[in-house]
PDB file of the backbone (N, CA, C, O) and the ligand in Angstrom, with CONECT records:
HET     ZN  A 101       1
ATOM      1  N   MET A   1     -46.203  12.656  39.586  1.00  0.00           N
ATOM      2  CA  MET A   1     -46.289  13.557  38.420  1.00  0.00           C
ATOM      3  C   MET A   1     -47.629  13.352  37.734  1.00  0.00           C
ATOM      4  O   MET A   1     -48.031  12.218  37.474  1.00  0.00           O
ATOM      5  N   SER A   2     -48.311  14.433  37.443  1.00  0.00           N
ATOM      6  CA  SER A   2     -49.630  14.335  36.825  1.00  0.00           C
ATOM      7  C   SER A   2     -49.513  14.211  35.309  1.00  0.00           C
ATOM      8  O   SER A   2     -48.484  14.510  34.704  1.00  0.00           O
ATOM      9  N   ALA A   3     -50.609  13.760  34.733  1.00  0.00           N
ATOM     10  CA  ALA A   3     -50.625  13.547  33.283  1.00  0.00           C
ATOM     11  C   ALA A   3     -50.662  14.874  32.546  1.00  0.00           C
ATOM     12  O   ALA A   3     -51.141  15.886  33.059  1.00  0.00           O
ATOM     13  N   TYR A   4     -50.152  14.838  31.349  1.00  0.00           N
ATOM     14  CA  TYR A   4     -50.205  16.033  30.504  1.00  0.00           C
ATOM     15  C   TYR A   4     -50.206  15.580  29.056  1.00  0.00           C
ATOM     16  O   TYR A   4     -49.931  14.415  28.767  1.00  0.00           O
ATOM     17  N   CYS A   5     -50.509  16.475  28.163  1.00  0.00           N
ATOM     18  CA  CYS A   5     -50.436  16.152  26.744  1.00  0.00           C
ATOM     19  C   CYS A   5     -49.618  17.206  26.031  1.00  0.00           C
ATOM     20  O   CYS A   5     -49.483  18.336  26.500  1.00  0.00           O
ATOM     21  N   PHE A   6     -49.085  16.826  24.910  1.00  0.00           N
ATOM     22  CA  PHE A   6     -48.284  17.759  24.135  1.00  0.00           C
ATOM     23  C   PHE A   6     -48.439  17.409  22.659  1.00  0.00           C
ATOM     24  O   PHE A   6     -48.649  16.246  22.314  1.00  0.00           O
ATOM     25  N   PRO A   7     -48.335  18.410  21.788  1.00  0.00           N
ATOM     26  CA  PRO A   7     -48.482  18.151  20.347  1.00  0.00           C
ATOM     27  C   PRO A   7     -47.198  17.591  19.744  1.00  0.00           C
ATOM     28  O   PRO A   7     -46.094  17.992  20.115  1.00  0.00           O
ATOM     29  N   VAL A   8     -47.360  16.675  18.824  1.00  0.00           N
ATOM     30  CA  VAL A   8     -46.229  16.206  18.038  1.00  0.00           C
ATOM     31  C   VAL A   8     -46.621  16.282  16.561  1.00  0.00           C
ATOM     32  O   VAL A   8     -47.802  16.351  16.219  1.00  0.00           O
ATOM     33  N   TYR A   9     -45.632  16.267  15.719  1.00  0.00           N
ATOM     34  CA  TYR A   9     -45.863  16.429  14.291  1.00  0.00           C
ATOM     35  C   TYR A   9     -45.253  15.255  13.537  1.00  0.00           C
ATOM     36  O   TYR A   9     -44.075  14.933  13.692  1.00  0.00           O
ATOM     37  N   ASN A  10     -46.092  14.625  12.714  1.00  0.00           N
ATOM     38  CA  ASN A  10     -45.627  13.527  11.895  1.00  0.00           C
ATOM     39  C   ASN A  10     -45.672  13.924  10.425  1.00  0.00           C
ATOM     40  O   ASN A  10     -46.621  14.559   9.964  1.00  0.00           O
ATOM     41  N   ALA A  11     -44.637  13.540   9.710  1.00  0.00           N
ATOM     42  CA  ALA A  11     -44.648  13.707   8.262  1.00  0.00           C
ATOM     43  C   ALA A  11     -44.958  12.354   7.652  1.00  0.00           C
ATOM     44  O   ALA A  11     -44.454  11.333   8.121  1.00  0.00           O
ATOM     45  N   TYR A  12     -45.781  12.331   6.611  1.00  0.00           N
ATOM     46  CA  TYR A  12     -46.163  11.061   5.998  1.00  0.00           C
ATOM     47  C   TYR A  12     -46.476  11.272   4.533  1.00  0.00           C
ATOM     48  O   TYR A  12     -47.107  12.260   4.156  1.00  0.00           O
ATOM     49  N   CYS A  13     -46.028  10.330   3.704  1.00  0.00           N
ATOM     50  CA  CYS A  13     -46.372  10.341   2.291  1.00  0.00           C
ATOM     51  C   CYS A  13     -47.211   9.104   2.011  1.00  0.00           C
ATOM     52  O   CYS A  13     -46.699   7.985   2.036  1.00  0.00           O
ATOM     53  N   ALA A  14     -48.500   9.300   1.744  1.00  0.00           N
ATOM     54  CA  ALA A  14     -49.406   8.174   1.505  1.00  0.00           C
ATOM     55  C   ALA A  14     -49.005   7.415   0.246  1.00  0.00           C
ATOM     56  O   ALA A  14     -49.160   6.196   0.173  1.00  0.00           O
ATOM     57  N   GLU A  15     -48.497   8.130  -0.731  1.00  0.00           N
ATOM     58  CA  GLU A  15     -48.129   7.500  -1.997  1.00  0.00           C
ATOM     59  C   GLU A  15     -47.003   6.490  -1.788  1.00  0.00           C
ATOM     60  O   GLU A  15     -46.998   5.421  -2.398  1.00  0.00           O
ATOM     61  N   CYS A  16     -46.056   6.833  -0.928  1.00  0.00           N
ATOM     62  CA  CYS A  16     -44.904   5.968  -0.677  1.00  0.00           C
ATOM     63  C   CYS A  16     -45.098   5.110   0.574  1.00  0.00           C
ATOM     64  O   CYS A  16     -44.288   4.224   0.850  1.00  0.00           O
ATOM     65  N   ALA A  17     -46.170   5.369   1.332  1.00  0.00           N
ATOM     66  CA  ALA A  17     -46.385   4.705   2.620  1.00  0.00           C
ATOM     67  C   ALA A  17     -45.131   4.813   3.471  1.00  0.00           C
ATOM     68  O   ALA A  17     -44.645   3.837   4.041  1.00  0.00           O
ATOM     69  N   GLU A  18     -44.632   6.032   3.534  1.00  0.00           N
ATOM     70  CA  GLU A  18     -43.362   6.295   4.220  1.00  0.00           C
ATOM     71  C   GLU A  18     -43.524   7.575   5.029  1.00  0.00           C
ATOM     72  O   GLU A  18     -44.148   8.536   4.578  1.00  0.00           O
ATOM     73  N   GLY A  19     -42.960   7.573   6.212  1.00  0.00           N
ATOM     74  CA  GLY A  19     -43.113   8.765   7.034  1.00  0.00           C
ATOM     75  C   GLY A  19     -41.944   8.956   7.974  1.00  0.00           C
ATOM     76  O   GLY A  19     -40.983   8.186   7.976  1.00  0.00           O
ATOM     77  N   ASP A  20     -42.054  10.011   8.779  1.00  0.00           N
ATOM     78  CA  ASP A  20     -40.986  10.329   9.704  1.00  0.00           C
ATOM     79  C   ASP A  20     -41.586  11.054  10.905  1.00  0.00           C
ATOM     80  O   ASP A  20     -42.502  11.863  10.755  1.00  0.00           O
ATOM     81  N   GLY A  21     -41.086  10.774  12.052  1.00  0.00           N
ATOM     82  CA  GLY A  21     -41.585  11.449  13.232  1.00  0.00           C
ATOM     83  C   GLY A  21     -41.866  10.466  14.364  1.00  0.00           C
ATOM     84  O   GLY A  21     -41.528   9.289  14.236  1.00  0.00           O
ATOM     85  N   PRO A  22     -42.460  10.899  15.447  1.00  0.00           N
ATOM     86  CA  PRO A  22     -42.960  12.277  15.640  1.00  0.00           C
ATOM     87  C   PRO A  22     -41.855  13.295  15.888  1.00  0.00           C
ATOM     88  O   PRO A  22     -40.807  12.988  16.457  1.00  0.00           O
ATOM     89  N   HIS A  23     -42.124  14.497  15.448  1.00  0.00           N
ATOM     90  CA  HIS A  23     -41.226  15.622  15.689  1.00  0.00           C
ATOM     91  C   HIS A  23     -41.881  16.578  16.672  1.00  0.00           C
ATOM     92  O   HIS A  23     -43.106  16.691  16.720  1.00  0.00           O
ATOM     93  N   ASP A  24     -41.062  17.260  17.452  1.00  0.00           N
ATOM     94  CA  ASP A  24     -41.585  18.247  18.393  1.00  0.00           C
ATOM     95  C   ASP A  24     -42.048  19.513  17.682  1.00  0.00           C
ATOM     96  O   ASP A  24     -42.890  20.250  18.195  1.00  0.00           O
ATOM     97  N   TYR A  25     -41.489  19.759  16.494  1.00  0.00           N
ATOM     98  CA  TYR A  25     -41.802  21.015  15.808  1.00  0.00           C
ATOM     99  C   TYR A  25     -42.334  20.740  14.407  1.00  0.00           C
ATOM    100  O   TYR A  25     -41.835  19.866  13.699  1.00  0.00           O
ATOM    101  N   ALA A  26     -43.351  21.499  14.021  1.00  0.00           N
ATOM    102  CA  ALA A  26     -43.948  21.339  12.697  1.00  0.00           C
ATOM    103  C   ALA A  26     -42.900  21.538  11.603  1.00  0.00           C
ATOM    104  O   ALA A  26     -42.921  20.851  10.582  1.00  0.00           O
ATOM    105  N   ASP A  27     -41.991  22.478  11.823  1.00  0.00           N
ATOM    106  CA  ASP A  27     -40.992  22.755  10.800  1.00  0.00           C
ATOM    107  C   ASP A  27     -40.104  21.550  10.530  1.00  0.00           C
ATOM    108  O   ASP A  27     -39.668  21.344   9.397  1.00  0.00           O
ATOM    109  N   ASP A  28     -39.830  20.745  11.565  1.00  0.00           N
ATOM    110  CA  ASP A  28     -38.994  19.562  11.359  1.00  0.00           C
ATOM    111  C   ASP A  28     -39.710  18.548  10.481  1.00  0.00           C
ATOM    112  O   ASP A  28     -39.099  17.942   9.601  1.00  0.00           O
ATOM    113  N   ALA A  29     -41.008  18.363  10.719  1.00  0.00           N
ATOM    114  CA  ALA A  29     -41.777  17.443   9.893  1.00  0.00           C
ATOM    115  C   ALA A  29     -41.897  17.981   8.471  1.00  0.00           C
ATOM    116  O   ALA A  29     -41.790  17.230   7.501  1.00  0.00           O
ATOM    117  N   ALA A  30     -42.119  19.287   8.358  1.00  0.00           N
ATOM    118  CA  ALA A  30     -42.245  19.904   7.037  1.00  0.00           C
ATOM    119  C   ALA A  30     -40.941  19.781   6.260  1.00  0.00           C
ATOM    120  O   ALA A  30     -40.957  19.606   5.042  1.00  0.00           O
ATOM    121  N   GLU A  31     -39.815  19.873   6.960  1.00  0.00           N
ATOM    122  CA  GLU A  31     -38.527  19.749   6.278  1.00  0.00           C
ATOM    123  C   GLU A  31     -38.352  18.343   5.713  1.00  0.00           C
ATOM    124  O   GLU A  31     -37.852  18.177   4.601  1.00  0.00           O
ATOM    125  N   TRP A  32     -38.769  17.320   6.486  1.00  0.00           N
ATOM    126  CA  TRP A  32     -38.697  15.951   5.979  1.00  0.00           C
ATOM    127  C   TRP A  32     -39.545  15.832   4.721  1.00  0.00           C
ATOM    128  O   TRP A  32     -39.109  15.263   3.720  1.00  0.00           O
ATOM    129  N   ALA A  33     -40.763  16.374   4.778  1.00  0.00           N
ATOM    130  CA  ALA A  33     -41.673  16.277   3.641  1.00  0.00           C
ATOM    131  C   ALA A  33     -41.092  16.987   2.421  1.00  0.00           C
ATOM    132  O   ALA A  33     -41.172  16.480   1.302  1.00  0.00           O
ATOM    133  N   ALA A  34     -40.513  18.152   2.643  1.00  0.00           N
ATOM    134  CA  ALA A  34     -39.935  18.900   1.526  1.00  0.00           C
ATOM    135  C   ALA A  34     -38.788  18.124   0.904  1.00  0.00           C
ATOM    136  O   ALA A  34     -38.668  18.055  -0.319  1.00  0.00           O
ATOM    137  N   ASN A  35     -37.940  17.538   1.751  1.00  0.00           N
ATOM    138  CA  ASN A  35     -36.824  16.743   1.233  1.00  0.00           C
ATOM    139  C   ASN A  35     -37.334  15.502   0.524  1.00  0.00           C
ATOM    140  O   ASN A  35     -36.818  15.129  -0.530  1.00  0.00           O
ATOM    141  N   HIS A  36     -38.347  14.859   1.097  1.00  0.00           N
ATOM    142  CA  HIS A  36     -38.917  13.659   0.492  1.00  0.00           C
ATOM    143  C   HIS A  36     -39.485  13.984  -0.882  1.00  0.00           C
ATOM    144  O   HIS A  36     -39.260  13.249  -1.843  1.00  0.00           O
ATOM    145  N   ASN A  37     -40.215  15.076  -0.970  1.00  0.00           N
ATOM    146  CA  ASN A  37     -40.813  15.454  -2.250  1.00  0.00           C
ATOM    147  C   ASN A  37     -39.736  15.800  -3.274  1.00  0.00           C
ATOM    148  O   ASN A  37     -39.840  15.429  -4.443  1.00  0.00           O
ATOM    149  N   ALA A  38     -38.715  16.502  -2.834  1.00  0.00           N
ATOM    150  CA  ALA A  38     -37.649  16.877  -3.748  1.00  0.00           C
ATOM    151  C   ALA A  38     -36.941  15.638  -4.292  1.00  0.00           C
ATOM    152  O   ALA A  38     -36.556  15.590  -5.461  1.00  0.00           O
ATOM    153  N   GLU A  39     -36.774  14.622  -3.412  1.00  0.00           N
ATOM    154  CA  GLU A  39     -36.040  13.429  -3.820  1.00  0.00           C
ATOM    155  C   GLU A  39     -36.916  12.431  -4.570  1.00  0.00           C
ATOM    156  O   GLU A  39     -36.423  11.704  -5.433  1.00  0.00           O
ATOM    157  N   ASN A  40     -38.218  12.389  -4.249  1.00  0.00           N
ATOM    158  CA  ASN A  40     -39.075  11.330  -4.782  1.00  0.00           C
ATOM    159  C   ASN A  40     -40.180  11.807  -5.716  1.00  0.00           C
ATOM    160  O   ASN A  40     -40.708  11.018  -6.500  1.00  0.00           O
ATOM    161  N   HIS A  41     -40.531  13.063  -5.645  1.00  0.00           N
ATOM    162  CA  HIS A  41     -41.696  13.514  -6.400  1.00  0.00           C
ATOM    163  C   HIS A  41     -41.434  14.750  -7.250  1.00  0.00           C
ATOM    164  O   HIS A  41     -42.361  15.312  -7.833  1.00  0.00           O
ATOM    165  N   ASN A  42     -40.189  15.171  -7.322  1.00  0.00           N
ATOM    166  CA  ASN A  42     -39.836  16.313  -8.164  1.00  0.00           C
ATOM    167  C   ASN A  42     -40.715  17.517  -7.884  1.00  0.00           C
ATOM    168  O   ASN A  42     -41.164  18.209  -8.798  1.00  0.00           O
ATOM    169  N   GLU A  43     -40.951  17.751  -6.609  1.00  0.00           N
ATOM    170  CA  GLU A  43     -41.776  18.888  -6.222  1.00  0.00           C
ATOM    171  C   GLU A  43     -40.934  19.928  -5.498  1.00  0.00           C
ATOM    172  O   GLU A  43     -41.403  20.578  -4.564  1.00  0.00           O
ATOM    173  N   ASP A  44     -39.704  20.078  -5.929  1.00  0.00           N
ATOM    174  CA  ASP A  44     -38.812  21.022  -5.254  1.00  0.00           C
ATOM    175  C   ASP A  44     -39.120  22.468  -5.644  1.00  0.00           C
ATOM    176  O   ASP A  44     -38.478  23.393  -5.147  1.00  0.00           O
ATOM    177  N   ASP A  45     -40.090  22.665  -6.522  1.00  0.00           N
ATOM    178  CA  ASP A  45     -40.467  24.025  -6.890  1.00  0.00           C
ATOM    179  C   ASP A  45     -41.722  24.462  -6.147  1.00  0.00           C
ATOM    180  O   ASP A  45     -42.480  25.304  -6.627  1.00  0.00           O
ATOM    181  N   ARG A  46     -41.931  23.879  -4.972  1.00  0.00           N
ATOM    182  CA  ARG A  46     -43.116  24.232  -4.184  1.00  0.00           C
ATOM    183  C   ARG A  46     -43.097  25.719  -3.828  1.00  0.00           C
ATOM    184  O   ARG A  46     -42.038  26.340  -3.740  1.00  0.00           O
ATOM    185  N   THR A  47     -44.270  26.262  -3.629  1.00  0.00           N
ATOM    186  CA  THR A  47     -44.392  27.676  -3.288  1.00  0.00           C
ATOM    187  C   THR A  47     -44.565  27.845  -1.789  1.00  0.00           C
ATOM    188  O   THR A  47     -44.835  26.883  -1.069  1.00  0.00           O
ATOM    189  N   ASP A  48     -44.409  29.073  -1.329  1.00  0.00           N
ATOM    190  CA  ASP A  48     -44.647  29.349   0.085  1.00  0.00           C
ATOM    191  C   ASP A  48     -46.095  29.045   0.463  1.00  0.00           C
ATOM    192  O   ASP A  48     -46.369  28.610   1.582  1.00  0.00           O
ATOM    193  N   ALA A  49     -47.024  29.275  -0.469  1.00  0.00           N
ATOM    194  CA  ALA A  49     -48.435  29.001  -0.195  1.00  0.00           C
ATOM    195  C   ALA A  49     -48.634  27.499   0.029  1.00  0.00           C
ATOM    196  O   ALA A  49     -49.392  27.099   0.913  1.00  0.00           O
ATOM    197  N   ASP A  50     -47.962  26.675  -0.762  1.00  0.00           N
ATOM    198  CA  ASP A  50     -48.051  25.231  -0.574  1.00  0.00           C
ATOM    199  C   ASP A  50     -47.527  24.843   0.801  1.00  0.00           C
ATOM    200  O   ASP A  50     -48.109  23.997   1.480  1.00  0.00           O
ATOM    201  N   TYR A  51     -46.432  25.462   1.206  1.00  0.00           N
ATOM    202  CA  TYR A  51     -45.836  25.155   2.495  1.00  0.00           C
ATOM    203  C   TYR A  51     -46.782  25.535   3.631  1.00  0.00           C
ATOM    204  O   TYR A  51     -46.950  24.775   4.586  1.00  0.00           O
ATOM    205  N   ASP A  52     -47.394  26.703   3.528  1.00  0.00           N
ATOM    206  CA  ASP A  52     -48.342  27.125   4.554  1.00  0.00           C
ATOM    207  C   ASP A  52     -49.520  26.170   4.617  1.00  0.00           C
ATOM    208  O   ASP A  52     -49.977  25.808   5.701  1.00  0.00           O
ATOM    209  N   HIS A  53     -50.014  25.760   3.447  1.00  0.00           N
ATOM    210  CA  HIS A  53     -51.142  24.825   3.416  1.00  0.00           C
ATOM    211  C   HIS A  53     -50.736  23.501   4.051  1.00  0.00           C
ATOM    212  O   HIS A  53     -51.518  22.883   4.773  1.00  0.00           O
ATOM    213  N   TYR A  54     -49.520  23.078   3.778  1.00  0.00           N
ATOM    214  CA  TYR A  54     -49.043  21.824   4.352  1.00  0.00           C
ATOM    215  C   TYR A  54     -48.993  21.908   5.875  1.00  0.00           C
ATOM    216  O   TYR A  54     -49.395  20.974   6.569  1.00  0.00           O
ATOM    217  N   LYS A  55     -48.503  23.022   6.385  1.00  0.00           N
ATOM    218  CA  LYS A  55     -48.415  23.175   7.835  1.00  0.00           C
ATOM    219  C   LYS A  55     -49.813  23.155   8.450  1.00  0.00           C
ATOM    220  O   LYS A  55     -50.021  22.576   9.517  1.00  0.00           O
ATOM    221  N   GLU A  56     -50.781  23.799   7.763  1.00  0.00           N
ATOM    222  CA  GLU A  56     -52.153  23.802   8.270  1.00  0.00           C
ATOM    223  C   GLU A  56     -52.724  22.389   8.263  1.00  0.00           C
ATOM    224  O   GLU A  56     -53.440  22.009   9.189  1.00  0.00           O
ATOM    225  N   SER A  57     -52.421  21.613   7.241  1.00  0.00           N
ATOM    226  CA  SER A  57     -52.951  20.252   7.176  1.00  0.00           C
ATOM    227  C   SER A  57     -52.359  19.400   8.299  1.00  0.00           C
ATOM    228  O   SER A  57     -53.026  18.504   8.816  1.00  0.00           O
ATOM    229  N   LEU A  58     -51.120  19.673   8.676  1.00  0.00           N
ATOM    230  CA  LEU A  58     -50.517  18.950   9.790  1.00  0.00           C
ATOM    231  C   LEU A  58     -51.269  19.265  11.079  1.00  0.00           C
ATOM    232  O   LEU A  58     -51.555  18.374  11.879  1.00  0.00           O
ATOM    233  N   ARG A  59     -51.586  20.550  11.270  1.00  0.00           N
ATOM    234  CA  ARG A  59     -52.295  20.949  12.477  1.00  0.00           C
ATOM    235  C   ARG A  59     -53.665  20.290  12.543  1.00  0.00           C
ATOM    236  O   ARG A  59     -54.128  19.927  13.624  1.00  0.00           O
ATOM    237  N   ASP A  60     -54.321  20.133  11.390  1.00  0.00           N
ATOM    238  CA  ASP A  60     -55.664  19.569  11.360  1.00  0.00           C
ATOM    239  C   ASP A  60     -55.665  18.113  11.807  1.00  0.00           C
ATOM    240  O   ASP A  60     -56.702  17.590  12.215  1.00  0.00           O
ATOM    241  N   GLN A  61     -54.518  17.460  11.733  1.00  0.00           N
ATOM    242  CA  GLN A  61     -54.450  16.035  12.105  1.00  0.00           C
ATOM    243  C   GLN A  61     -54.370  15.852  13.614  1.00  0.00           C
ATOM    244  O   GLN A  61     -54.507  14.733  14.108  1.00  0.00           O
ATOM    245  N   GLN A  62     -54.150  16.928  14.346  1.00  0.00           N
ATOM    246  CA  GLN A  62     -53.985  16.792  15.790  1.00  0.00           C
ATOM    247  C   GLN A  62     -55.291  16.377  16.439  1.00  0.00           C
ATOM    248  O   GLN A  62     -55.350  16.211  17.658  1.00  0.00           O
TER     249      GLN A  62
HETATM  250 ZN    ZN A 101     -43.521   9.908  -1.413  1.00  0.00          ZN2+
END
């Protein structure tokens, strides 16, 4: 079997030094982050624009 690569997605909170992953799908990592923020940072009023920006920042880490 030959080598191959595939993307994975990690969620991480630098403030808490806590993360989750790797996940196969960006949405799974984003869901962890959203739940983490709601539980730890009172950011449950995030906007769709924030979510899109977050997904883009995840892609930039690849
Ligand atoms: Zn945190």
